[in-house]
C-alpha positions, -999 to 999 in steps of 0.1 A, spaced: 224 -222 165 216 -199 193 184 -181 203 166 -168 172 196 -180 150 175 -191 121 146 -169 108 132 -173 73 107 -146 61 85 -145 31 56 -125 17 25 -145 7 -3 -132 -15 -30 -145 8 -48 -131 38 -34 -139 73 -65 -160 82 -59 -183 52 -22 -186 59 -28 -193 96 -54 -219 88 -29 -238 66 -3 -236 94 -27 -248 121 -38 -277 100 -6 -295 110 -17 -330 100 -21 -315 65 16 -304 62 28 -336 44 5 -327 15 23 -295 7 59 -299 21 84 -326 13 100 -319 47 73 -339 65 67 -376 62 38 -375 87 23 -353 113 -2 -368 139 -21 -348 164 -19 -365 198 -49 -346 212 -83 -336 200 -102 -303 198 -90 -269 184 -53 -264 177 -39 -241 204 -19 -239 236 -12 -274 249 -18 -291 215 7 -318 207 18 -336 175 42 -363 166 62 -352 136 83 -376 114 107 -358 90 132 -373 64 166 -380 80 153 -373 115 138 -394 143 100 -387 150 96 -360 177 66 -348 197 60 -310 196 39 -290 221 23 -257 215 34 -232 241 23 -199 226 -8 -192 204 -25 -160 192 -52 -167 166 -42 -155 131 -9 -141 145 14 -168 157 20 -201 173 52 -215 188 59 -251 198 88 -269 214 103 -303 217 130 -315 240 154 -343 247 181 -347 274 203 -316 269 183 -302 241 154 -279 235 141 -268 201 116 -241 196 98 -234 163 79 -201 157 53 -193 130 46 -156 131 22 -137 107 14 -101 102 -7 -84 76 13 -69 47 -10 -50 23 -35 -75 11 -13 -104 19 7 -117 48 43 -115 60 54 -148 76 84 -155 98 94 -191 104 120 -194 131 140 -221 148 159 -218 181 181 -246 196 193 -245 232 208 -267 258 243 -282 263 237 -304 233 228 -274 210 263 -269 196 267 -306 186 231 -307 171 238 -275 153 270 -288 138 254 -322 128 220 -309 117 222 -271 111 223 -273 74 194 -298 73 174 -276 97 181 -245 75 171 -264 44 138 -277 59 128 -243 73 135 -226 40 116 -253 20 86 -250 44 85 -213 39 87 -217 0 61 -244 0 38 -225 24 38 -196 0 29 -220 -29 2 -237 -10 -15 -205 2 -13 -187 -30 -27 -215 -50 -55 -220 -24 -61 -182 -22 -83 -180 -53 
């Protein structure tokens, strides 16, 4: 996977504020997506630039992610890294009629990226796709 190699888009029948609220409640993710075993915030206060969380996913080692970009009700990006590897996950929203268009993205870089992509590319694609689908279900069921 190279820069912006994986992008999954979906339309959600809920306003951007509702969708962004669900995304920013990172500790609540395991309640709506099977791709998360646990998510633990490692800081306190509002979720935003500098926020960190330890994420444990099935078939993967726990990793700590740090928010590097944040625009309220529009997007947040966070990164994690290990020697020779950097992963960047984006969560972008834009209004679409009365609902929201969501783009979830994953970028892997560093000299270990080709190996990690070969070993985990299919799993990463499956997880991002599942997260997009489950986010839609969660937001649409919570919209009413």
